[in-house]
Structures are given as C-alpha cells and as structure tokens.
C-alpha positions in Angstrom: 12.8 35.4 25.3 14.8 34.8 22.1 15.9 31.4 23.3 12.2 30.4 23.8 11.4 31.5 20.3 14.4 29.6 18.9 13.4 26.5 20.9 9.9 26.7 19.6 11.0 27.1 16.0 13.4 24.2 16.4 10.5 22.1 17.8 8.2 23.0 14.9 10.9 22.1 12.4 11.7 18.8 14.2 8.0 17.8 14.1 7.6 18.7 10.4 10.8 16.8 9.5 10.2 13.1 8.7 12.8 10.9 10.3 11.7 7.8 8.2 12.5 8.1 4.5 9.6 7.6 2.1 8.8 3.9 1.4 9.6 2.7 -2.1 7.1 0.8 -4.2 8.9 -2.5 -3.6 8.8 -2.0 0.1 5.1 -1.2 0.0 4.5 -4.3 -2.2 6.4 -6.5 0.4 4.0 -5.1 3.1 1.0 -5.9 1.0 2.2 -9.4 0.2 2.9 -10.0 3.9 -0.6 -8.9 4.8 -2.2 -11.0 2.1 -0.2 -14.1 3.1 -1.0 -13.7 6.8 -4.7 -13.2 6.1 -4.9 -16.2 3.9 -3.1 -18.4 6.4 -5.3 -17.2 9.3 -8.7 -17.0 7.6 -8.6 -19.7 4.9 -6.2 -22.3 6.1 -6.9 -22.1 9.9 -10.4 -20.6 10.4 -12.1 -22.3 7.4 -9.8 -25.4 7.5 -9.2 -25.3 3.8 -5.5 -25.8 3.3 -5.8 -26.6 -0.4 -7.7 -23.5 -1.1 -5.3 -21.5 1.0 -2.4 -22.9 -1.1 -4.1 -22.0 -4.3 -4.8 -18.4 -3.1 -1.2 -18.0 -1.9 0.0 -19.1 -5.4 -2.3 -16.6 -7.1 -1.2 -13.8 -4.9 2.4 -14.7 -5.4 1.9 -14.8 -9.2 0.2 -11.4 -9.2 2.8 -9.9 -7.0 5.6 -11.2 -9.2 4.0 -9.9 -12.4 3.5 -6.5 -10.8 7.1 -6.3 -9.5 8.5 -7.3 -12.9 6.3 -4.8 -14.8 7.2 -2.1 -12.3 10.9 -2.6 -13.1 10.1 -2.1 -16.8 7.8 1.0 -16.7 6.8 1.9 -13.2 6.8 5.4 -11.8 8.2 6.5 -8.5 9.0 10.1 -7.4 9.8 10.6 -3.7 8.7 14.3 -4.0 5.1 13.3 -4.9 2.9 12.2 -2.0 3.1 8.4 -1.6 5.6 8.4 -4.6 3.0 8.6 -7.3 1.0 8.7 -9.5 2.6 11.1 -12.0 1.1 14.5 -11.5 -1.8 15.1 -13.8 -1.9 11.4 -14.8 -5.3 10.7 -13.3 -8.1 12.4 -11.6 -8.3 12.3 -7.8 -11.4 12.8 -5.8 -10.9 15.8 -3.5 -12.4 14.0 -0.5 -10.9 10.6 -1.0 -10.0 9.0 2.3 -8.6 5.5 2.4 -7.8 3.3 5.4 -4.7 2.0 3.7 -3.3 5.5 3.2 -3.9 6.3 6.8 -2.2 3.1 7.8 0.8 3.7 5.5 1.2 7.3 6.8 1.0 6.1 10.4 3.8 3.6 9.7 6.0 6.4 8.4 5.2 8.8 11.2 5.0 6.2 14.0 2.0 8.0 15.4 -0.2 5.0 16.0 0.4 2.3 18.6 1.4 -1.3 17.7 -2.1 -2.5 18.2 -3.6 0.1 15.9 -1.4 -1.0 12.9 -3.3 -4.1 12.1 -6.0 -4.7 9.6 -9.6 -4.9 10.6 -10.7 -7.9 12.8 -13.5 -8.6 10.4 -12.3 -11.0 7.8 -14.2 -9.5 4.9 -13.2 -5.9 5.7 -9.5 -7.0 6.1 -9.5 -8.7 2.7 -11.0 -5.5 1.1 -8.3 -3.4 2.8 -5.7 -5.6 1.3 -7.4 -5.4 -2.1 -7.6 -1.6 -1.8 -3.9 -1.5 -1.0 -3.0 -3.5 -4.1 -5.4 -1.3 -6.2 -3.8 1.9 -4.9 -0.3 0.5 -5.6 -1.3 -0.3 -9.2 -2.9 3.2 -9.6 0.1 5.0 -8.2 3.0 3.2 -9.7 1.7 1.4 -12.8 -0.8 3.9 -14.2 1.5 5.0 -16.9 2.4 1.5 -18.2 0.7 0.8 -21.5 -0.8 -2.6 -20.3 -2.5 -0.9 -17.4 -3.3 2.4 -19.0 -5.0 0.9 -22.2 -6.1 -2.6 -21.1 -6.2 -2.6 -17.3 -4.2 -5.9 -17.2 -3.1 -5.5 -13.6 -6.4 -4.2 -12.3 -8.3 -7.1 -14.0 -5.9 -9.6 -12.6 -6.4 -8.1 -9.1 -10.2 -8.4 -9.5 -9.8 -12.1 -10.1 -7.7 -12.6 -7.0 -9.4 -10.2 -4.6 
C-alpha cells in the first residue's frame, strides 16, 4: 500500500515538473521571426507572386526584430520565476479572462502536449498573420514594457503596427 502511494506521489511530482527549461526572450523572438519569414515567403512571395513586396516585408520584419533585440539588451526584463518570463509584476494590468492562441502555442511547445500538426499557425492567411502580430505584441508587452521608449512613447508597438 505504501509503495502505491509513493509511486502515485512520484508520478504527480514528475507530471508537475517541467523537463524543458523556460524559453528566454531571444529564443521566443527567434520563433516569432521564423514564423514571420515563413508566412511572408509562403503567402506573399508564392501565393500572391509578389517577390518584391515579400522582400520589402522581410526587410521590415528584420529591422523591427533587430531593434527589439538591441533594445532588449539595454533595458529588457526577464525573470524565469514569472509566468512567460514577464512582465514585471504589477507593471501592467492584465485581463483576468485573457486567453491568447500564442500563449497556448508557446505553453504547448514547452510541455510537448500537442502533436506536430497542432503546432502550426492557422491555415487562414489573415488569421496566421494576426497570430504572428499578437506574438510580437505580447513579446513587447512582456519584456519591453519597462523601457522608457515603450512605456512613454510606445515606439516598439507603433513600429509593429506599421509592419503587421
């Protein structure tokens, strides 16, 4: 009887213990950039047959990503003890019932609970681009909210609105 209880407790502890370490902001940014590049290549360059427009969009996404990464090194916030690594506690209001597809996607990557086919973005082009934009927006809100340029002037959010 005691061995069954010990086995059960061990199983519960093993399920609650994450085997994959939390992803850092640069790792999350690389994922977002990869999704954006793949989407632009598939939808703009191939489906719409607009290679010049695709090249321009790729350049704009690269510029935005570079600026975000550079600014993150200067003043970004990351704490592995906070859910998703940020934002700083009490730094912004959160909606209590806020559910985001990108959060579910990121959590499933960490927990490996979804199958390979479930890890892709929406098959609808507009919805997929909105998911990518939401991912960037959440990244900015989590890791850049305390930077003066974002906090006072919304530099990064405004740049994102021009790109997405």
